[in-house]
C-alpha positions as CSV (number, residue, x, y, z in Angstrom):
1,M,0.0,0.0,0.0
2,D,1.5,3.3,-1.0
3,I,0.5,6.3,1.1
4,I,-0.4,8.2,-2.1
5,E,-3.3,5.8,-2.6
6,H,-4.8,6.8,0.8
7,Q,-7.1,9.7,1.6
8,L,-6.4,11.4,4.9
9,A,-9.3,10.8,7.3
10,D,-11.4,14.0,7.9
11,R,-11.5,15.5,11.3
12,G,-15.1,14.5,11.9
13,K,-14.2,10.8,11.4
14,R,-11.2,11.1,13.7
15,L,-13.4,12.7,16.4
16,G,-16.1,10.1,16.0
17,G,-13.6,7.3,16.3
18,A,-12.1,8.9,19.4
19,L,-15.5,9.3,21.0
20,V,-16.4,5.6,20.3
21,D,-13.1,4.5,21.9
22,G,-13.6,6.8,24.9
23,I,-17.2,5.6,25.5
24,I,-16.0,2.0,25.4
25,A,-13.2,2.8,27.8
26,V,-15.5,4.4,30.3
27,I,-18.0,1.5,30.1
28,V,-15.2,-0.9,31.0
29,I,-13.1,1.2,33.4
30,L,-15.8,2.7,35.6
31,P,-17.0,-0.6,37.0
32,I,-13.4,-1.6,37.8
33,M,-12.9,1.7,39.6
34,Y,-16.2,1.1,41.5
35,V,-15.2,-2.3,42.6
36,A,-11.8,-1.0,43.7
37,G,-13.4,1.5,46.0
38,V,-12.2,4.6,44.1
39,F,-15.6,6.3,44.2
40,D,-16.0,5.7,47.9
41,Q,-12.5,7.2,48.4
42,I,-13.5,10.3,46.3
43,Q,-16.7,10.7,48.2
44,E,-14.7,10.9,51.4
45,G,-12.6,13.7,49.9
46,Q,-9.5,11.6,49.3
47,Q,-7.5,11.8,46.1
48,M,-6.1,8.7,44.4
49,S,-2.6,8.0,45.6
50,I,0.3,7.8,43.3
51,A,0.3,4.0,43.6
52,Q,-3.4,3.9,42.6
53,T,-2.7,6.2,39.7
54,V,0.1,4.0,38.5
55,V,-2.1,0.9,38.9
56,F,-5.0,2.4,37.0
57,F,-2.7,3.6,34.3
58,F,-1.6,0.1,33.7
59,V,-5.1,-1.3,34.1
60,G,-6.3,1.2,31.5
61,L,-3.5,0.3,29.1
62,A,-4.3,-3.4,29.6
63,V,-8.0,-2.8,28.9
64,Y,-7.1,-0.7,25.8
65,L,-4.9,-3.5,24.5
66,A,-7.5,-6.2,25.3
67,I,-10.1,-4.3,23.4
68,N,-8.0,-2.9,20.5
69,G,-4.8,-4.9,20.4
70,V,-5.7,-7.4,17.7
71,L,-7.4,-4.8,15.5
72,L,-4.4,-2.5,15.8
73,A,-2.0,-5.3,15.0
74,K,-3.9,-6.6,12.0
75,H,-5.7,-3.6,10.6
76,G,-4.2,-0.5,12.2
77,Q,-7.6,0.2,13.8
78,T,-9.2,0.6,17.2
79,V,-12.9,-0.3,17.6
80,G,-13.7,3.4,17.1
81,K,-11.6,3.6,13.9
82,K,-13.3,0.5,12.6
83,V,-16.7,1.9,13.2
84,V,-15.9,5.2,11.4
85,G,-13.8,3.6,8.7
86,T,-10.3,4.9,9.4
87,R,-7.0,3.3,10.1
88,I,-3.5,4.3,11.3
89,V,-0.6,3.8,8.8
90,S,3.0,4.9,8.4
91,K,3.3,8.3,6.8
92,E,6.4,7.0,4.9
93,T,5.2,3.7,3.6
94,G,1.4,3.7,3.9
95,K,1.6,0.4,5.7
96,I,0.2,-0.7,9.1
97,L,2.8,-0.4,11.8
98,P,3.7,-3.2,14.1
99,L,1.7,-3.1,17.4
100,G,4.9,-2.5,19.4
101,K,5.7,0.7,17.4
102,I,2.0,1.9,17.7
103,L,2.2,1.3,21.5
104,G,5.7,2.5,22.1
105,L,5.6,5.7,19.9
106,R,2.0,6.6,19.3
107,I,0.3,5.7,22.6
108,L,2.7,5.5,25.5
109,P,4.7,8.8,25.3
110,L,1.7,11.1,25.5
111,S,-0.2,8.8,27.9
112,L,2.7,9.0,30.3
113,I,3.0,12.8,30.0
114,N,-0.7,13.1,30.5
115,Q,-0.3,11.7,34.0
116,I,1.7,14.8,35.1
117,P,-0.7,17.2,36.9
118,V,-1.5,20.4,34.9
119,V,1.3,20.0,32.3
120,G,-0.2,16.7,31.1
121,S,-3.6,18.2,30.7
122,I,-2.2,21.2,28.7
123,L,-0.2,18.9,26.5
124,G,-3.2,16.6,26.0
125,L,-5.2,19.6,24.7
126,V,-2.3,20.8,22.5
127,N,-2.0,17.3,21.1
128,V,-5.6,17.2,19.9
129,L,-5.6,20.8,18.7
130,F,-2.8,19.8,16.2
131,I,-5.6,18.1,14.2
132,F,-6.3,21.6,12.8
133,R,-3.0,21.6,11.0
134,Q,-3.2,21.2,7.2
135,D,-1.8,17.6,7.4
136,K,-4.4,16.7,10.2
137,R,-1.7,15.1,12.3
138,C,-1.7,15.3,16.1
139,I,1.5,15.3,18.2
140,H,1.2,11.5,18.7
141,D,1.1,11.1,14.9
142,L,4.2,13.2,14.5
143,I,6.1,11.2,17.2
144,A,5.1,7.9,15.6
145,G,5.4,8.9,12.0
146,T,1.8,8.0,11.3
147,V,-1.3,9.4,9.5
148,V,-4.9,8.4,9.9
149,V,-6.5,7.5,6.6
150,D,-9.8,6.3,5.3
151,A,-9.9,2.5,5.5
């Protein structure tokens, strides 16, 4: 597959895919947090500890991979991207990247930075605002050398 054959996905499709993925994540993660007692802790005015934050980061990553890992590895898609008809490919070759590269370059760097109070939230916002560039690539796309195209 040559990148020239692909049409960049429009911003609406990218938003739609992200929303579907976000809804799925919330549906799965909230019950886990409830069972773990996080909501009781919050009601008592306590914040999550650093250890809890780390555990839930890895739980969230495991859930993400359980839901999307096979689709990402085989088709360059998450469930949301499959629903809206888009996929992640290499900007250079137009081919689907190995799952390790998607995880190591596209997902983990900003996910880790997003855990930093204040700075992470600001960078998370800047990341998604990059979608308004002409090439429609967010910071995570720039780091990983990817584009999101119509499937």
